[in-house]
N, C-alpha and C positions, 0 to 999 in steps of 0.2 A: 229661809235666810241660807241655807247651803242652794235649793233648788233656784233659787231666783239666780243666783252669780254663777251658777249653773247654763243656766240659759239664756244669759247675756254673754258670757265667754263662747258660748255655740253658735250665740246668731253673728258675732262679732267674727269668728273664725269664716264662719258660711259665710259673710259678706267678703270679707280679706279672698275668698275661695274665689269665690262667685267673680267680683273683678277682674283678681288676677287670671284667668282662663279666661274671659274675655275680652281683656285688651290684644292677645294674642295676633288677632285679625283686624288692625282697623283699616285695611281698603282693599282694592282688586286688585288683581297685578296686569299691568300696565307693560305693553312691549315694545320694541324700535328695532331699527335696521336701519344701519349704515354702510356708507359702502367710499373706498379712495383707491380708485384703477383697478387693480383687479383683489383688492383685498374687500372682505365681506366682513360682517358682524351682526348677530342675532343677539339681542338680551331682554330681558324680562326683570322686571324689578317690584315689589310690595312693599310697603310699612309692615314693620315688625312691633313686636315691646315683647323684651325680655329682662328677667330683676339683673342680668350681669351687668347690659348695654343700656339701659333705658329702650326709650323709641329712636328705631333705625332703620335706613330702607336695605335691605338687600337685595345684591344685584344681582343676575349670574345670568351663563349665554355662552357663546361659542364664536371664533374667528376663522377665519378658513380662506384660505388662498386658493383662486380660481386661475390663475398663469401659472406660464410654463417657467418662472424662474424665481428663486429664493426669494426672502425680503428677510431681513436683518434689523435690529435692533428694537423691533416693533414692540411697541408701549400704546396701551388705549387708558385715556384719562376722563373721567369720572366725574361729574358735580353734580351736591344736591343743594338744586336754588329751589329755593322761597317763591314760590308761585303768587304772593301775596305786592310783595316787594321787588323781588328778579336779583334779591343778592346771593349768593353764593352760602349754603351753611356749611358745605362741607365738602374736600375734593379729594380722590383717591385716584394712583394710578397703578395699574393692573401690566408688571410687564409681561412680554410673550416670547419675547427672542427670536431664534431665526422662527419664520414657516414656512418649510420648503412647497414647492407644487401641488396641489390636489390633498396639502393636508391640512388639518383641522384640531383645535387647542379647546379645552374649553377655561372658562375661570367662572370665578364668584368673587365678591366682593362685597363689606356693611360703608353704610355712608351714616354717618351719626345724625341725627334729626334732633325734632324738639315734639312734643305730640300735639302741641296746640296749635300748629302751624300745618299747611298742603305744600307739596314739595313735586318737583319733577327731575328726575337725573338727564343732564345733557351731555354729549359722548362730543371724543374727538380723537381721531387718530396720529398717532406721532410716528416716524420716518416708514409711511407705508411702503 
C-alpha cells in the first residue's frame, strides 16, 4: 500500500513539473519596427507563462532619436490584440520622457493575456 501511494505521488509530481516547465515557451519571438518622424523604435514580444502572472506577453525593445533636437514627454502605447476577434485584451503605456539627439532608451513591459487565445502586439507613439 505504501509503495503504491508513493508511486502515485511521484507520478503526479512528475506530471506537474513537466507541464509547468513546458508551459514557459508558448511561441516564437516576433519583432516590430516603427517610426514617427525622427523617433524610431524596435521591439520584440513573445508569449510566456509564470505561476505569478499566468499567461502574458513580454515586450522589450529600445527607442532612439535620429534627429538633431530633443523630444519631450515621449510615451509608447502597446495593445495586446486578440487575432481572432480584433478586441484589445490589455494595454500598457511606457513613459520614456525626454530623448536627446542620438540618445537611445531601453524599455520592457508585460501584457496580460489568456492561454487559450492567439494575440498580436500593436504599437503607437504619443508626442513623438
